[in-house]
N, C-alpha and C positions, 0 to 999 in steps of 0.2 A: 504494500502498500505505500510505503514512505515514499519509493522508488518511483511508482506510477506520479505521487505528488511533485518530485523533485523533477521529472520528466514534462511534466506537466508545467512548472516553474518556468525548466530551462527553455520549453517551447514558448511561453511568454515571454520571456527576458529577449530571445531572438528576433521574433514579431516585432518587439518595443524597439530592440535595435535598427530593425531593418527599415522597420518605418520611419523611424528618425532621420537615417540613412537618406533615404530617396525623398523625402521632405527637404532637408538640407540641399541634396542635390540639385532637385528643382531650384529652387531659390540661389543657388548658386550659378545655375546656369543661366538662369534671368540675368542675374547683374553682369554675369561673362557676357550674354548675346547683348547687354546695352556697353560695355566695355568696348565691344567687336563695333558698334552704331557709331559709339565716339572716336574709336580710332581711325576707319575709314572715312569717317565724317571732316575730320579735319585733314585725312592725306589729300581727300578729294577736294577740300575748302584749297589744300595748298597746290594741287594740280590744277584748277582751275584758275586761282590768280595768277599761277605762272603762265598763263596763256594770254593774260592783260600784258601789254606791255605799250609803245608807240612807236609812231613811223618817221624817222628823219629825212626830210625831204632836201634834196641835196640842190645847189644852186647848179645851174645850167653847165656853166662855163668850167666848173670844177673834173678833172681829170681823174680816170680811175685808180691812179694809184692813192690819190690823198684820201676817196671814199675807202681803199682798202686799209689804208694806214688808220684812219678814223674807226673804222671798225674793229682793226686789232686793239685798239686803248679801249673802247667801249668792253671786248672780248674779257680784257684783264679786270675791269673794275668789278667791285664786290657785290653790287646790285643788279648785275647783269646775268639773266639765266642761259640764254643763248641770242645770238644776232644772225641775220640774215641777209646781204647785200643783192637789191634786185635792180638789176640793170632796166634801161628803158624800154628794150628788147621784152624782158623778162614781163616789166608792167605792162606791155603794151598786149603780151601774150593772152598776162591773166583779164584784161579788162576784154581781149576780145571772149576768152569763154562765159567770163559773165554777161557779157551781151548781147551774146550769139551771134555778132557779126562783125565784120571788118570794118570798124571806124577810122582805119588809117586810109583807107582806101577812099573811103568818104570827102575827109579832110585832107588829104593828099599830104599831111606831115604827123610825125608822131610828137603828140604836146606833152607826153609824158615824161617826171623828170626820175633820176636815178633816186635810190634811196636805201635807206638802213630800217630794216625790223626786229626792233628791239624785244624782247620777253625779258619782263623781271623777275628778280627773287622773289617768292612770296610774301616778305616782309615789307619789300617795298611797293607791292600793287596797292597804293592809296593815292587820293588825290594830293596829298600834302607833299609827301615823296616826289609826286611826278609833275609838281607844279614846281620845285627847287631843280629837281633834274632837267626837269625843260628848260628853265633859267640858264642852266649850267651849260648845256649846250649848246643855243643858241646863242652864246657868245663865240661859239668857233666860227670863223669868217667862212668857211667852207658849207654851213649850213642858211636854206631858207626859211623852213619851217620845221617842227615839231607839231606832230598831231597826234591827240589821244582822246577817247571819249567820255568826258568826265562826268557826266549823268551815268553811263554803264557803271564804271568804276564804281561810284558811291554808290549806286542800289545794291550792286552784289556784296560790296562789305558790311553793308546796313543789313543785307538778309544771313549772309552768314553768321553777325553778331545776334541776331535774332535767334536764328536754330541753335546756337550755341546756349545763350541762355535758356531755352528751352530744355536742350539735353540736360544742361548744368542742375536745373530743378526738378526733372524728370529723375536724374541719379539719384540727389538727396532724398525725393520722396521714397524711390524703390529702396532706398537703404535704408530707411526707416521701416517700411514695412516688414524688409527681408530680417531685419534684427527683431520685429515683433514675431514675425512667423516661425522663427528658428527658436527664440527664447519658448516660444507657446509651445511647441514639437517637444523641446527637452524637458521644459517642467510636466507634461504629461506622462515622459519617461519615466522623471525620478519620483512625481505623484505616486505611482505604482508602489515605489520601494520604500514611501515615506515611515510606514510602520518599520520597516529594518534600520531606517535612521534615528529614530525614536530609541529601538531598542539597544543599538550602538551607544547612545547618550548614557541609558540607565545603567551600563557598564561601566561607564567612566570612560568612554573612548574622548578624546578631545574632539574641536570642532575642524582643526586643521589635517586632523587623520579621517575623518568621517569625509571631508571633501577630497582626500587625495586622490581615491580610486573613482570617484564620479567624474572630478574634473580631467583625470587621466583620459576615462573613458570617452568623456565628450570631445577631447582633444582629437582622440582617434577616429571618432565619430567624422569628426570635422576634417579632416586629413583626407580618409575614404571619399567623403561624398566631394570632397575638391577635386579628384581626380576622376570621379565618374564626371562631374560636371565639366571635364579637361576635356574627358574623352568624347562627351556627347558635343561642345564647342567643334573639335577638331574633324566631327563626323559633318557636321554642318558648312564647316570651311569646304570639305572635301567638296559636297556636293551643291555649293555654290558655284565653286570655280567649275565643276563639269558642265553645270546649267548655262553660266555666264563667264567664259574662256578669257574675254578681256578686262574680270577683274583682275587677272594675275599679276597685271603691271602694278596695280598697288599692294601687292604682298609686303609684308613685312614680317619676317619671322623671329626677328629679334623683338621686335613690338609686342607679335605675340604669346614669345616666351616670358615676357614681363608681365603680360596679363594674363599669364598662366601662372606666375608665381603670385601675382596679386590675389588673385581666386582661391589658391590656397592658403596665403596668408590671412585672406577675409575669414575664409571657413572655420580654420584654426581659431581665430581671434572670436568669432561669433559665438563659435560652442563654447569655447573657454569660458567666456564673460556669461553665456546664457545658463551654462550647467552652474557656475560658482553663484549667480544670485537666484538660482531655485534652491539649491541644496541650502544655502543660509536662510532661505525661508522658511524651509520644514525643520532645520536644526532650530530657529527662534519661536517656531509657533507653540502655541500652548496644546496639551494631547488632547483638550475638548475637541480644537479645529480640526486636529488629524481626519475627523469624520466627514469633512466639509471640504471641498474643491476651492 
């Protein structure tokens, strides 16, 4: 009979352990998924910003050697991602493709000027930086004009700032909800052993001695749940990569590893704090209150 009771108790403990691990895994998976969204959002934001730049229109009398010299000077600047020298002929061909007809044969002359298309580093893709850079480049005697879309740049930065604020607020909200869910799950697991805690207190066990096995068990549950959450996220990444091959250009394995370490740290920390608070509650609880949840 005692063996049957022991098996039944062991089975319940295993079920409680599995339920706790599954619950924590799902919460950490959601946190990790949000982390991936934030990670890719920042990378997409940088990618979009690095496609913003300006066009340097050269004076008609400037020879190609001086244009190439200016381009090389820009290439070594800390604000330039890359640049491209566009000759008059290349500009005419691009215009033909855009208009769908040969405008040069109609006009009898190519009115376009050579130019340098500059793409900026993401941190410089804002109107303030563009204004300063434009003024600096205009001091060059070979430059006729510097063109960039002020409205587009401003709207893009405003939209990115809004999205970032929403993601940050959602992250904080999800973190609070996650802590509450994990705390409640672990409290339920500890609740099933509240009479064991009371028995240990009655035989003279210290609070620290009682807390230790529960906390170690909680940390183990957090670590196991973290590993499962990382496996789920990895599977999701593989599935998305197979469905959207173009997103591979945004892969950052170092960042994903840091995210995985953050998930493990969060899982262990949340489980540790939740277990500590739950056990402390039942240690300090009056004997009559043990019969109430």
